[in-house]
Backbone bond lengths (Angstrom), bond angles and torsions (degrees), N, CA, C in turn:
res aa  C-N    CA-C-N  psi(-1)  N-CA   C-N-CA  omega(-1)  CA-C   N-CA-C  phi
1 M - - - 1.453 - - 1.523 108.56 -
2 H 1.309 115.87 128.67 1.463 121.32 175.22 1.522 108.38 -106.75
3 W 1.332 115.45 116.30 1.461 121.75 179.90 1.518 110.11 -102.36
4 T 1.311 115.91 141.13 1.459 121.60 163.05 1.517 104.95 -100.73
5 H 1.320 116.66 124.71 1.467 119.77 -178.12 1.528 109.58 -77.46
6 L 1.306 114.52 128.70 1.458 122.72 -179.97 1.523 107.46 -89.15
7 I 1.337 115.44 107.24 1.463 119.71 -172.89 1.533 113.62 -129.53
8 S 1.346 116.91 1.05 1.460 118.44 -179.99 1.521 110.68 -145.34
9 E 1.316 115.11 153.51 1.461 120.23 177.80 1.522 111.15 -66.24
10 Q 1.323 117.45 -29.27 1.471 120.52 177.72 1.523 110.55 -60.12
11 Q 1.321 117.44 -35.64 1.459 120.32 178.63 1.538 111.54 -62.60
12 I 1.318 116.83 -34.02 1.468 119.82 178.23 1.529 109.39 -63.95
13 T 1.312 116.52 -43.48 1.460 121.46 176.59 1.523 110.09 -60.69
14 D 1.330 116.16 -42.09 1.468 120.76 178.59 1.531 111.28 -64.21
15 I 1.334 116.48 -44.22 1.466 121.08 178.52 1.523 109.59 -57.91
16 L 1.304 115.89 -46.11 1.465 121.42 179.62 1.530 110.54 -56.76
17 A 1.313 117.32 -49.84 1.468 121.64 -177.98 1.526 112.22 -69.15
18 L 1.320 117.13 -43.77 1.467 121.05 -175.35 1.525 113.25 -76.17
19 S 1.328 117.15 -14.54 1.465 120.15 -179.07 1.533 112.29 -69.77
20 Y 1.316 117.15 -10.63 1.469 120.00 175.10 1.522 110.85 -74.44
21 D 1.333 116.35 -24.43 1.465 121.86 -179.82 1.522 112.96 -96.35
22 K 1.343 115.98 -32.50 1.463 120.85 -173.28 1.525 108.34 -155.16
23 P 1.340 118.51 130.69 1.467 119.93 179.81 1.534 111.93 -59.77
24 K 1.322 114.85 149.96 1.460 122.40 179.00 1.522 108.35 -124.00
25 V 1.320 116.05 141.36 1.464 122.03 174.91 1.521 107.54 -118.04
26 I 1.325 115.94 129.81 1.468 121.63 174.87 1.519 107.35 -111.60
27 F 1.331 115.98 125.90 1.466 121.68 175.85 1.519 107.29 -111.71
28 K 1.336 116.04 117.85 1.462 122.51 179.37 1.526 108.24 -97.88
29 H 1.330 115.92 123.35 1.461 122.44 -171.10 1.528 111.85 -128.69
30 S 1.338 114.90 140.15 1.464 121.67 172.61 1.526 108.61 -117.41
31 K 1.319 116.01 120.96 1.470 121.17 -179.71 1.527 112.47 -65.26
32 R 1.305 117.44 -18.35 1.471 121.55 -178.04 1.529 113.40 -87.55
33 C 1.316 117.38 -4.57 1.465 121.46 -172.25 1.529 110.87 -111.18
34 S 1.316 116.63 123.47 1.468 120.41 -179.33 1.530 111.43 -67.31
35 I 1.323 117.77 -33.97 1.472 120.35 177.30 1.526 109.66 -65.61
36 S 1.318 116.20 -39.21 1.457 120.26 178.11 1.528 110.63 -64.38
37 S 1.319 116.82 -39.06 1.471 120.61 177.36 1.521 111.11 -63.91
38 T 1.321 117.01 -38.61 1.467 121.33 176.77 1.522 110.40 -64.10
39 A 1.325 117.10 -45.52 1.467 121.23 179.20 1.529 110.62 -62.83
40 L 1.326 116.89 -38.94 1.462 121.00 178.45 1.531 110.44 -63.29
41 R 1.326 117.10 -44.17 1.474 119.91 177.97 1.523 110.27 -60.09
42 R 1.311 117.04 -40.52 1.462 120.23 177.32 1.526 110.90 -61.01
43 M 1.318 116.03 -46.42 1.463 120.22 -179.05 1.521 111.49 -62.81
44 E 1.308 116.96 -37.52 1.460 120.18 -177.24 1.524 112.47 -72.84
45 Q 1.319 117.52 -10.02 1.459 121.31 174.05 1.523 111.56 -84.65
46 L 1.309 116.48 -10.18 1.457 121.73 -179.19 1.522 109.69 -69.87
47 E 1.321 115.23 129.81 1.457 119.73 176.46 1.523 108.68 -69.51
48 C 1.309 115.25 156.80 1.458 120.78 179.92 1.532 109.91 -57.85
49 I 1.310 115.76 133.41 1.462 122.49 174.91 1.534 105.77 -120.20
50 P 1.332 116.84 97.37 1.466 119.37 -172.77 1.527 115.19 -62.19
51 E 1.323 116.91 -22.16 1.462 118.49 -178.36 1.525 113.04 -86.49
52 V 1.344 117.62 10.58 1.463 122.71 179.18 1.527 109.01 -135.75
53 D 1.328 117.22 140.46 1.466 121.87 173.74 1.522 108.47 -102.17
54 F 1.331 116.23 136.78 1.460 122.60 -177.76 1.528 110.39 -112.73
55 Y 1.338 114.91 129.72 1.464 122.29 179.67 1.519 109.58 -116.96
56 F 1.326 115.99 138.64 1.459 123.66 -179.82 1.519 108.01 -112.51
57 L 1.335 116.55 125.98 1.460 121.76 179.39 1.517 109.99 -118.17
58 D 1.316 116.67 113.63 1.464 123.52 176.18 1.528 107.36 -80.86
59 L 1.330 115.72 105.99 1.466 120.54 -174.22 1.519 113.46 -64.98
60 L 1.311 117.00 -32.22 1.463 119.08 -178.01 1.524 111.16 -70.84
61 A 1.306 116.72 -38.17 1.460 120.59 -178.46 1.524 112.99 -83.54
62 F 1.352 116.32 -26.95 1.459 119.85 -172.54 1.524 111.91 -133.45
63 R 1.308 117.09 53.57 1.468 121.81 -178.23 1.528 111.91 -61.47
64 S 1.323 117.43 -37.69 1.467 119.32 -179.47 1.531 110.82 -65.38
65 I 1.306 117.81 -32.99 1.467 121.11 177.01 1.525 109.56 -70.04
66 S 1.326 116.89 -39.34 1.459 120.66 176.17 1.530 110.52 -60.16
67 N 1.315 116.26 -42.77 1.467 120.11 177.77 1.528 111.02 -61.68
68 K 1.325 116.17 -39.52 1.466 120.82 179.40 1.529 110.70 -66.63
69 V 1.336 117.54 -39.44 1.465 121.69 176.54 1.527 109.30 -59.28
70 S 1.333 116.13 -46.25 1.468 120.58 179.38 1.525 111.10 -60.33
71 E 1.306 115.78 -43.40 1.466 121.21 -179.06 1.535 111.34 -65.49
72 I 1.313 117.22 -49.89 1.465 121.39 -175.14 1.528 112.12 -66.60
73 F 1.337 116.79 -41.09 1.457 120.00 -174.89 1.531 113.52 -97.51
74 G 1.328 116.80 1.03 1.459 120.87 173.30 1.519 114.71 66.66
75 V 1.326 116.38 39.76 1.468 120.89 178.60 1.524 109.20 -122.02
76 N 1.328 116.02 150.65 1.452 120.10 173.89 1.521 109.50 -72.04
77 H 1.319 116.50 147.46 1.459 120.84 177.15 1.524 109.86 -70.03
78 E 1.318 116.41 131.05 1.462 123.68 174.55 1.521 107.54 -137.71
79 S 1.310 115.87 162.38 1.461 121.22 175.90 1.523 108.98 -150.12
80 P 1.310 115.81 119.86 1.462 128.95 -4.83 1.522 110.05 -74.77
81 Q 1.322 113.65 166.04 1.459 119.40 -179.13 1.521 109.18 -153.23
82 I 1.326 115.52 145.32 1.454 121.07 175.33 1.520 108.25 -125.46
83 L 1.326 115.60 137.80 1.460 121.50 178.58 1.515 108.18 -127.55
84 L 1.323 116.26 135.55 1.456 122.41 173.94 1.519 107.17 -107.02
85 I 1.328 115.52 119.09 1.456 122.10 -175.89 1.523 108.48 -110.12
86 K 1.319 115.33 126.32 1.471 120.63 178.77 1.522 108.34 -145.68
87 S 1.314 115.41 135.68 1.475 121.84 179.02 1.521 112.18 52.46
88 G 1.330 115.61 40.73 1.456 120.59 173.58 1.508 116.89 81.93
89 E 1.342 117.48 5.85 1.469 118.23 179.26 1.521 111.55 -141.43
90 C 1.317 114.01 158.97 1.462 120.56 176.93 1.526 107.15 -81.85
91 I 1.340 115.78 113.35 1.467 119.63 -177.28 1.528 111.99 -100.49
92 Y 1.335 116.24 -7.79 1.467 120.25 178.26 1.523 107.72 -156.83
93 E 1.320 115.23 138.63 1.467 121.40 178.37 1.521 107.46 -145.00
94 E 1.315 115.16 137.33 1.468 120.27 177.30 1.525 107.86 -146.37
95 S 1.335 115.44 157.62 1.463 119.10 -179.00 1.520 110.88 -141.15
96 H 1.299 113.64 168.16 1.458 124.51 176.09 1.534 111.85 52.21
97 L 1.315 117.43 -135.29 1.464 120.07 -175.47 1.530 112.58 -78.05
98 G 1.316 116.91 -1.42 1.454 120.83 173.56 1.524 112.34 -74.59
99 I 1.322 116.88 -10.36 1.459 121.56 179.10 1.525 108.38 -78.58
100 T 1.338 115.97 112.02 1.461 120.88 178.41 1.526 109.75 -135.51
101 I 1.316 115.54 151.95 1.459 121.06 178.47 1.522 110.14 -63.50
102 D 1.326 116.36 -45.23 1.470 119.70 -177.85 1.524 111.91 -59.54
103 E 1.321 116.98 -43.06 1.466 120.38 -179.88 1.524 110.72 -66.84
104 L 1.330 116.78 -41.15 1.457 119.39 178.78 1.535 110.15 -62.30
105 K 1.322 116.45 -45.07 1.471 119.33 178.47 1.528 111.13 -60.84
106 E 1.323 116.65 -40.72 1.462 120.52 178.43 1.521 111.12 -61.40
107 Q 1.322 116.17 -43.61 1.467 120.37 179.57 1.530 110.67 -65.38
108 L 1.312 117.17 -39.19 1.476 120.38 178.68 1.527 110.50 -64.58
109 N 1.317 116.68 -39.39 1.466 120.46 -179.93 1.524 111.76 -73.30
110 R 1.325 116.12 -32.47 1.470 121.51 -178.35 1.513 111.22 -72.31
111 N 1.294 114.68 -37.93 1.465 119.24 -173.87 1.509 109.30 -106.11
């Protein structure tokens, strides 16, 4: 898994704009949460999908960015959480143990 670390609000603006060309996945992670660690391990088992960009957001270090993601994409804050962004909007969101590779792949193929 190749992650781009989400560390600035400008990146959120970029994700929004670039999602018209290529889907973006944002994974929000808390190092203090065992469920989040489980979800992260699941995500890291995902084979590379070149037609999708993956972003990693460390919630403890960048809480204000997490809040901005929630605001811009109209989702409630969860941890862990995965968002699929396409054509400028969040078309799929899942949290906690609902985060699975199979479901993410299904959503990518569906949309």
